[in-house]
C-alpha positions as CSV (number, residue, x, y, z in Angstrom):
1,M,0.0,0.0,0.0
2,D,1.4,3.4,-1.0
3,S,2.4,5.9,1.7
4,P,1.3,9.3,0.5
5,I,3.1,12.4,1.8
6,L,0.5,14.8,3.3
7,N,0.3,18.4,4.3
8,S,-1.0,19.4,7.7
9,A,-4.6,20.0,6.5
10,Q,-4.8,16.6,4.8
11,M,-3.4,15.0,8.0
12,R,-6.1,16.7,10.1
13,E,-8.8,15.5,7.7
14,A,-7.6,11.9,8.0
15,E,-7.7,12.2,11.8
16,E,-11.1,13.8,11.8
17,A,-12.4,11.0,9.6
18,A,-11.0,8.4,12.0
19,F,-12.7,10.2,15.0
20,A,-16.0,10.3,13.0
21,R,-15.8,6.5,12.8
22,A,-15.6,6.4,16.7
23,I,-11.8,5.7,16.7
24,E,-10.6,7.1,20.1
25,V,-7.7,9.5,20.4
26,E,-6.1,7.3,23.0
27,A,-6.1,4.3,20.6
28,L,-4.2,6.3,18.0
29,M,-1.8,7.5,20.7
30,D,-1.1,4.0,21.9
31,E,-0.5,2.7,18.4
32,A,1.7,5.7,17.6
33,G,3.8,5.3,20.7
34,A,4.2,1.6,20.2
35,G,5.4,2.3,16.6
36,V,7.9,4.9,17.8
37,A,9.4,2.4,20.3
38,Q,9.6,-0.3,17.7
39,S,11.4,2.1,15.4
40,V,13.9,3.0,18.1
41,R,14.6,-0.7,18.7
42,K,15.0,-1.4,15.0
43,F,18.1,0.9,15.1
44,F,19.1,0.2,18.7
45,P,18.2,-3.4,19.4
46,H,20.1,-3.4,22.8
47,P,18.7,-1.3,25.7
48,G,20.4,1.9,26.7
49,T,19.2,5.2,28.2
50,C,16.2,7.1,26.8
51,I,15.7,10.8,27.8
52,V,12.1,11.9,27.1
53,Y,11.4,15.5,26.4
54,A,7.6,15.8,26.5
55,G,5.4,18.8,25.8
56,K,1.8,19.2,27.1
57,G,-0.1,18.0,24.0
58,H,-0.6,14.7,22.2
59,N,2.9,14.7,20.8
60,G,4.2,14.5,24.3
61,G,1.7,11.7,25.0
62,D,3.1,9.7,22.0
63,A,6.6,10.1,23.3
64,L,5.6,8.9,26.8
65,V,3.8,5.8,25.4
66,A,7.0,5.0,23.5
67,A,9.1,5.4,26.6
68,E,6.8,3.0,28.5
69,H,7.3,0.4,25.8
70,L,11.1,1.0,25.9
71,K,11.1,0.7,29.7
72,R,9.5,-2.8,29.4
73,A,12.2,-3.7,27.0
74,G,14.9,-2.9,29.5
75,W,15.7,0.7,28.8
76,K,16.5,3.3,31.5
77,I,14.0,6.1,31.2
78,D,14.6,9.7,32.2
79,I,11.6,12.1,31.9
80,H,11.8,15.9,31.3
81,L,8.5,17.7,31.2
82,A,8.6,21.1,29.6
83,F,5.5,22.4,31.3
84,P,3.9,22.0,34.8
85,E,1.8,18.8,34.8
86,S,-1.3,20.8,35.5
87,E,-1.0,22.4,32.0
88,C,-0.8,19.1,30.2
89,S,-3.7,17.6,28.4
90,E,-5.8,15.0,30.3
91,L,-4.5,12.2,28.1
92,T,-0.9,13.2,28.4
93,R,-1.3,13.4,32.2
94,K,-2.7,9.8,32.1
95,K,0.3,8.5,30.1
96,L,2.6,10.5,32.3
97,Q,1.3,8.9,35.4
98,T,1.6,5.4,34.0
99,L,5.2,6.0,33.0
100,R,6.1,7.9,36.2
101,E,5.4,4.8,38.2
102,A,8.0,2.9,36.2
103,A,10.6,5.6,35.2
104,D,14.1,5.5,36.6
105,S,14.2,9.3,37.2
106,W,11.7,12.1,37.0
107,H,12.2,15.8,36.4
108,R,9.1,18.1,36.4
109,H,11.2,20.9,35.2
110,L,13.9,20.9,32.5
111,A,17.4,19.6,33.0
112,D,19.8,21.7,34.9
113,G,22.8,20.8,32.7
114,T,24.2,18.3,35.2
115,W,23.3,15.1,33.3
116,A,26.4,12.9,33.5
117,G,25.7,10.7,30.6
118,S,25.4,6.9,30.4
119,P,28.0,4.1,29.7
120,C,25.5,2.7,27.2
121,H,24.1,4.5,24.1
122,T,21.7,7.3,24.8
123,I,18.7,8.4,22.8
124,V,16.5,11.4,23.2
125,L,12.8,11.4,22.3
126,D,11.7,14.9,21.1
127,G,8.0,15.0,22.0
128,L,7.8,18.7,22.6
129,L,5.6,19.9,19.7
130,G,3.5,18.3,17.0
131,L,1.5,19.1,13.9
132,G,0.4,22.7,13.6
133,A,2.9,24.2,16.0
134,N,4.6,27.5,15.0
135,R,8.2,27.0,13.8
136,L,9.2,30.0,15.8
137,L,9.8,28.7,19.3
138,R,8.8,30.3,22.6
139,E,9.9,29.5,26.1
140,P,10.0,27.0,27.7
141,I,10.0,25.0,24.5
142,R,13.0,26.9,23.1
143,A,15.1,26.0,26.2
144,A,14.1,22.4,25.9
145,A,15.0,22.3,22.2
146,R,18.4,23.9,23.1
147,E,19.0,21.2,25.7
148,I,18.2,18.4,23.2
149,N,20.7,19.8,20.7
150,Q,23.3,20.1,23.5
151,L,22.8,16.5,24.5
152,R,23.4,15.5,20.9
153,R,26.4,17.7,20.4
154,E,28.2,17.1,23.7
155,H,27.1,13.6,24.8
156,N,26.7,12.0,21.3
157,A,23.0,11.2,22.1
158,F,20.9,10.1,19.1
159,V,17.8,12.3,18.7
160,F,14.4,10.7,17.6
161,A,11.8,13.4,16.7
162,V,8.3,12.2,17.2
163,D,6.4,13.2,14.1
164,L,8.3,16.4,13.5
165,P,11.5,17.9,14.9
166,T,10.5,20.7,17.3
167,G,10.9,24.0,15.4
168,L,10.2,22.6,11.9
169,D,7.1,23.6,9.9
170,A,5.1,20.6,8.8
171,D,4.2,22.1,5.4
172,S,7.1,24.4,4.3
173,G,10.0,22.7,6.1
174,E,11.2,26.1,7.4
175,V,12.9,26.0,10.8
176,D,13.4,28.1,13.8
177,P,16.6,30.0,12.9
178,E,18.3,29.4,16.2
179,D,17.0,26.4,18.1
180,C,15.2,23.9,15.8
181,V,15.9,20.4,17.1
182,I,18.5,18.6,14.9
183,A,17.1,15.0,14.7
184,D,19.0,11.9,13.7
185,F,15.7,10.2,13.1
186,T,12.2,11.5,12.5
187,I,9.4,9.1,13.2
188,A,6.4,10.4,11.2
189,I,3.1,9.3,12.7
190,G,0.7,7.9,10.2
191,F,2.2,9.6,7.1
192,A,5.2,11.7,6.3
193,K,4.5,15.4,6.1
194,H,5.6,17.6,3.1
195,G,7.9,19.7,5.3
196,L,10.0,16.7,6.1
197,I,11.1,16.0,2.5
198,V,12.0,19.5,1.3
199,D,15.7,20.2,0.7
200,P,16.4,22.7,3.5
201,A,14.9,20.3,6.1
202,L,17.2,17.4,5.4
203,D,19.8,18.1,8.1
204,F,17.1,18.6,10.7
205,V,15.0,15.6,9.9
206,G,17.7,13.0,9.4
207,R,16.6,9.4,8.7
208,L,12.8,9.4,8.0
209,E,10.7,6.6,9.3
210,V,6.9,6.3,8.9
211,V,4.8,4.6,11.5
212,P,1.5,3.6,9.8
213,L,-1.7,3.8,11.8
214,V,-4.3,1.3,10.6
215,D,-7.3,3.6,11.2
216,L,-5.9,6.6,9.3
217,A,-6.7,6.6,5.6
218,P,-6.5,9.9,3.8
219,E,-9.0,10.5,1.0
220,I,-6.4,11.1,-1.7
221,T,-6.9,9.2,-5.0
222,A,-3.8,10.6,-6.8
223,P,-1.1,11.7,-4.5
224,N,1.7,13.9,-5.9
225,E,4.4,12.5,-3.5
226,L,5.0,9.2,-1.9
227,A,7.3,8.0,0.9
228,A,9.0,4.7,0.0
229,T,8.7,2.5,3.0
230,A,8.9,-1.3,3.6
231,H,5.1,-1.5,3.9
232,S,4.6,0.3,0.6
233,L,7.2,-1.8,-1.3
234,N,6.8,-5.3,0.1
235,S,4.1,-6.3,-2.4
236,L,6.4,-5.6,-5.4
237,L,8.5,-8.7,-5.0
238,P,6.3,-11.7,-4.2
239,R,7.6,-15.0,-3.0
240,R,8.9,-17.2,-5.8
241,K,6.9,-20.3,-7.0
242,F,8.5,-23.6,-6.0
243,S,8.8,-24.5,-9.7
244,A,10.8,-21.4,-10.5
245,Y,13.9,-21.5,-12.7
246,K,16.7,-19.1,-13.5
247,N,15.4,-17.9,-16.9
248,Q,12.4,-16.4,-15.2
249,F,14.5,-13.9,-13.3
250,G,16.4,-12.2,-16.0
251,R,19.6,-12.4,-17.9
252,I,21.5,-9.2,-17.0
253,G,24.2,-7.8,-19.2
254,V,26.7,-5.6,-17.4
255,V,28.7,-3.1,-19.5
256,A,31.1,-1.5,-17.1
257,G,34.7,-1.1,-16.1
258,S,37.9,0.1,-17.8
259,K,41.6,0.4,-17.0
260,G,41.8,1.6,-13.4
261,F,38.1,1.1,-12.8
262,V,37.7,-2.7,-12.7
263,G,36.0,-2.5,-9.3
264,A,33.0,-0.7,-10.8
265,A,32.2,-3.7,-13.0
266,L,32.6,-6.1,-10.1
267,M,30.4,-4.1,-7.8
268,T,27.7,-3.8,-10.4
269,T,27.8,-7.5,-11.1
270,S,27.6,-8.4,-7.4
271,G,24.6,-6.0,-7.0
272,A,22.7,-7.7,-9.8
273,L,23.4,-11.1,-8.3
274,R,22.4,-10.2,-4.8
275,A,19.2,-8.7,-6.1
276,G,18.1,-12.0,-7.5
277,A,19.1,-11.9,-11.1
278,G,18.8,-15.3,-12.8
279,L,22.0,-14.9,-14.8
280,V,24.6,-12.1,-15.1
281,E,27.0,-11.7,-18.0
282,V,29.8,-9.1,-17.8
283,F,31.0,-7.6,-21.1
284,V,34.4,-6.0,-20.8
285,L,37.1,-4.9,-23.3
286,E,39.8,-7.4,-24.0
287,E,42.4,-5.2,-22.2
288,I,40.8,-5.8,-18.8
289,Y,39.3,-9.2,-19.4
290,P,42.0,-11.2,-17.5
291,I,41.6,-9.0,-14.4
292,V,37.8,-9.0,-14.4
293,A,37.6,-12.8,-15.1
294,A,39.9,-13.5,-12.2
295,A,38.1,-11.3,-9.7
296,A,34.5,-11.5,-10.7
297,P,32.0,-13.5,-8.6
298,V,32.1,-17.2,-9.7
299,E,28.4,-17.0,-10.4
300,A,28.9,-14.4,-13.2
301,M,30.0,-15.0,-16.8
302,V,32.7,-12.7,-18.0
303,K,33.0,-12.2,-21.8
304,P,35.7,-10.1,-23.6
305,V,34.6,-7.8,-26.4
306,R,36.4,-5.8,-29.0
307,S,33.6,-3.4,-29.8
308,Y,30.5,-2.6,-27.8
309,R,28.5,-2.3,-31.1
310,K,28.2,-6.1,-31.3
311,L,26.4,-6.2,-27.9
312,L,23.1,-5.4,-29.8
313,E,23.3,-9.1,-31.0
314,E,23.4,-10.5,-27.5
315,K,20.4,-12.2,-25.9
316,I,20.0,-10.1,-22.8
317,D,16.9,-9.1,-20.9
318,V,18.2,-6.1,-19.1
319,W,21.3,-3.9,-19.4
320,A,23.3,-2.3,-16.6
321,L,25.6,0.2,-18.3
322,G,28.1,2.9,-17.2
323,P,30.0,2.3,-13.9
324,G,33.7,2.8,-14.5
325,L,33.2,2.6,-18.2
326,G,35.3,5.7,-19.3
327,K,34.5,7.7,-22.4
328,S,37.0,6.4,-24.9
329,R,34.3,4.4,-26.7
330,A,31.6,7.1,-26.5
331,P,30.2,6.6,-30.0
332,E,29.8,2.9,-29.4
333,I,28.1,3.4,-26.0
334,L,25.7,6.0,-27.4
335,N,24.8,3.6,-30.1
336,L,24.0,0.9,-27.5
337,I,22.0,3.3,-25.3
338,E,19.9,4.5,-28.3
339,R,19.4,1.2,-30.1
340,A,19.1,-1.5,-27.5
341,E,15.4,-2.5,-27.2
342,Q,15.7,-4.0,-23.7
343,P,15.3,-2.0,-20.4
344,M,18.6,-0.4,-19.5
345,V,20.0,1.2,-16.3
346,V,22.4,4.0,-17.2
347,D,24.8,5.3,-14.6
348,A,28.1,7.1,-14.2
349,D,30.1,7.4,-17.4
350,G,27.0,6.3,-19.3
351,L,25.4,9.4,-18.1
352,N,28.5,11.6,-18.8
353,I,28.5,10.3,-22.3
354,V,24.7,11.0,-22.7
355,A,25.2,14.5,-21.3
356,G,26.9,15.6,-24.5
357,K,24.1,14.2,-26.7
358,I,21.1,14.6,-24.4
359,D,18.5,14.4,-27.2
360,I,19.4,10.8,-27.7
361,L,17.1,10.1,-24.7
362,R,14.1,11.0,-26.9
363,R,15.1,8.3,-29.5
364,C,15.9,5.3,-27.3
365,R,14.2,2.1,-28.5
366,G,13.8,0.7,-25.0
367,P,12.9,1.9,-21.5
368,R,15.7,3.7,-19.7
369,L,16.4,4.2,-16.0
370,L,18.9,7.0,-15.3
371,T,20.6,7.0,-11.9
372,P,22.6,10.3,-11.5
373,H,24.2,11.7,-8.4
374,P,23.9,15.5,-8.1
375,G,27.1,16.2,-10.1
376,E,26.0,14.0,-13.0
377,M,22.5,15.6,-12.8
378,E,24.0,19.1,-13.3
379,R,25.8,17.8,-16.5
380,L,22.5,16.5,-17.8
381,L,20.3,19.5,-17.0
382,D,20.8,23.2,-16.2
383,I,19.5,23.0,-12.6
384,G,19.9,26.6,-11.6
385,K,18.1,27.2,-8.3
386,M,15.6,24.4,-8.7
387,S,14.9,22.1,-5.8
388,R,15.8,18.5,-6.1
389,A,12.1,17.6,-6.5
390,G,11.7,20.3,-9.1
391,T,14.7,19.1,-11.0
392,A,13.4,15.5,-11.1
393,R,10.0,16.6,-12.3
394,N,11.4,19.0,-14.9
395,F,13.8,16.3,-16.3
396,C,11.0,13.7,-16.7
397,E,8.7,16.2,-18.4
398,Q,11.4,16.8,-21.0
399,F,12.6,13.2,-21.5
400,P,10.6,9.9,-21.6
401,V,12.8,8.2,-19.0
402,T,12.6,7.1,-15.4
403,L,15.0,9.0,-13.0
404,L,16.6,7.8,-9.8
405,F,18.1,11.1,-8.5
406,K,20.6,9.9,-5.8
407,G,21.2,12.0,-2.7
408,S,20.5,12.3,1.0
409,R,16.8,11.7,0.2
410,T,16.9,9.9,-3.1
411,I,14.0,10.8,-5.5
412,V,12.5,8.5,-8.1
413,A,10.5,10.3,-10.8
414,E,8.6,9.3,-13.9
415,R,6.2,11.3,-16.1
416,S,2.6,11.0,-14.8
417,R,3.7,9.2,-11.6
418,P,4.1,10.6,-8.1
419,L,7.5,11.6,-6.9
420,S,8.8,8.9,-4.6
421,F,11.1,9.8,-1.8
422,N,13.4,7.1,-0.4
423,T,13.5,6.9,3.4
424,T,16.6,4.8,4.1
425,G,20.3,5.4,4.0
426,N,23.0,7.3,5.9
427,P,26.0,9.6,5.3
428,G,28.3,6.6,5.3
429,M,27.0,5.9,1.8
430,A,28.9,8.9,0.5
431,S,31.7,6.8,-0.8
432,G,32.8,5.0,-3.9
433,G,31.1,1.9,-5.1
434,M,27.7,2.6,-3.6
435,G,26.2,3.7,-6.9
436,D,27.6,0.8,-8.8
437,I,25.9,-1.6,-6.4
438,L,22.6,0.3,-6.8
439,T,22.9,0.1,-10.6
440,G,23.3,-3.7,-10.4
441,V,20.4,-4.1,-7.9
442,C,18.0,-2.1,-10.0
443,A,19.0,-4.2,-13.1
444,G,18.5,-7.4,-11.1
445,L,15.0,-6.3,-10.1
446,L,14.1,-5.3,-13.6
447,G,15.1,-8.8,-14.7
448,Q,12.4,-10.2,-12.3
449,G,9.6,-8.2,-14.0
450,L,9.4,-5.0,-12.0
451,S,8.7,-1.8,-13.8
452,L,11.5,0.8,-14.0
453,Y,9.7,3.0,-11.4
454,D,9.3,0.2,-8.9
455,A,12.7,-1.3,-9.4
456,A,14.2,2.1,-8.7
457,R,12.2,2.7,-5.6
458,L,12.9,-0.8,-4.2
459,G,16.5,-0.7,-5.2
460,A,17.2,2.5,-3.4
461,W,15.3,1.3,-0.3
462,V,17.2,-2.0,0.1
463,C,20.6,-0.5,-0.6
464,G,19.9,2.3,2.0
465,R,18.6,-0.2,4.5
466,A,21.6,-2.5,4.0
467,A,23.9,0.4,4.8
468,E,21.9,1.1,8.0
469,M,22.1,-2.5,9.1
470,S,25.9,-2.5,8.5
471,I,26.1,0.4,11.1
472,F,23.4,-0.3,13.6
473,N,23.4,-4.1,13.5
474,G,27.0,-4.7,12.3
475,H,30.5,-3.4,13.1
476,A,30.8,-0.4,10.7
477,N,30.3,3.3,11.4
478,E,29.7,6.3,9.1
479,Q,33.5,6.6,8.5
480,S,34.3,2.9,7.9
481,L,31.3,1.9,5.9
482,L,32.3,0.3,2.6
483,A,30.3,-0.7,-0.5
484,T,31.2,-4.3,0.3
485,D,29.5,-4.0,3.7
486,V,26.3,-3.0,1.9
487,L,26.6,-6.0,-0.4
488,E,26.9,-8.3,2.6
489,R,23.7,-6.9,4.2
490,L,21.5,-6.8,1.1
491,G,19.9,-10.2,2.0
492,D,18.9,-8.9,5.4
493,A,17.4,-5.7,3.9
494,F,15.3,-7.8,1.5
495,K,14.1,-10.0,4.4
496,E,13.0,-6.9,6.3
497,M,11.3,-5.4,3.3
498,Q,9.3,-8.5,2.8
499,N,8.4,-8.8,6.5
500,P,8.6,-5.3,8.0
501,P,8.6,-5.0,11.8
502,I,6.3,-1.9,11.7
């Protein structure tokens, strides 16, 4: 089921519709809080310390319910209430009383700066303000937001914003200029809000997670924007029939690598194999054939070629073209991009070659998925001051292609389809080889019958999630993460996508 991105008015309409069906506010709060706790445990499976900053409204109640679940899972809970208890909503007071009886420490007023830290990991739940709050903060919320940022900065606490980071506008993404909470994770309740996915909000929102609520269903027949989540993607790759055989899952042709860039061909090949391709054939120039043949996964077939023009005669279902290819054979590559009738993922040097002959995209004989990073996108299109979303829309209006615009919040675009915003990934992915793996993964998914749009959405999600698992469930961190770490975790990411915990 798709997860549309809503504005605040649409979110309120969905809530009012639920209330009209006699759904109780407390039931939604309990479901939201449980989902927030489950999201925390997905990234931090072992208990640590949770510091709860709660406001007086339902956002604070959501955070308190989440803390109660974490307490039962073995977490140490520290409560900081921004307002006197008498000013809190009745439901928030109820949740507060339940948690107070179990909490390890309790502060009616805000912290005094003497918090000494914890030998275990520490997270902060930002439950100060919710939907509809003004981005310009007032006291005592401003002081609380400042404390949260201080804990993150000085004690390396990880901040989880409940629904929205305090100080960020749900619709515009504009922030309080001084003290907006900088979240590492934002757990959107029900649906992501438009302000969470705009470019200026990225560094305040961090990793975006969506907690679906079963009783919230917006009346939107044709959303303009979607959040790519495990729940919205898991129907795209059904379980295989017991009678399945390899020819049903695609013969992928990899055209990648050149002198000095052999690794790109190997990464692309491994990505396609790990995504479930039935067969993978790697076509490389004779000058690098011995190296690639010796280093390639044993499951792949490596074939030397003298000219890329002859590849049009190969019996291939999907092409993955561009990583590490170089531009010395540009005319041959352009010919293949234009004339191949099969679906093709075009990346890296394939894009750089196309940039000089951009009109070729209007003459391609087969479907094309382009996967540029920001630098490659600038070579393809004069971006100017356009937003990333605007750039993606503009490009797909001009050219009949599918676009996977890589970045901190990867965007998938296609003419007459909603923009899809990926929710997974981390800054550790800003290193060589990640895009090569993604190219292979997308090609492997295309070979299994997915559309270009769906293969791009699913490919971006599993690669990002594999990177997260390497850090939060493995032994890497943002500095040490390698593309090979992502390869090793792709299987785990696919498993979670098919059986999402929330």
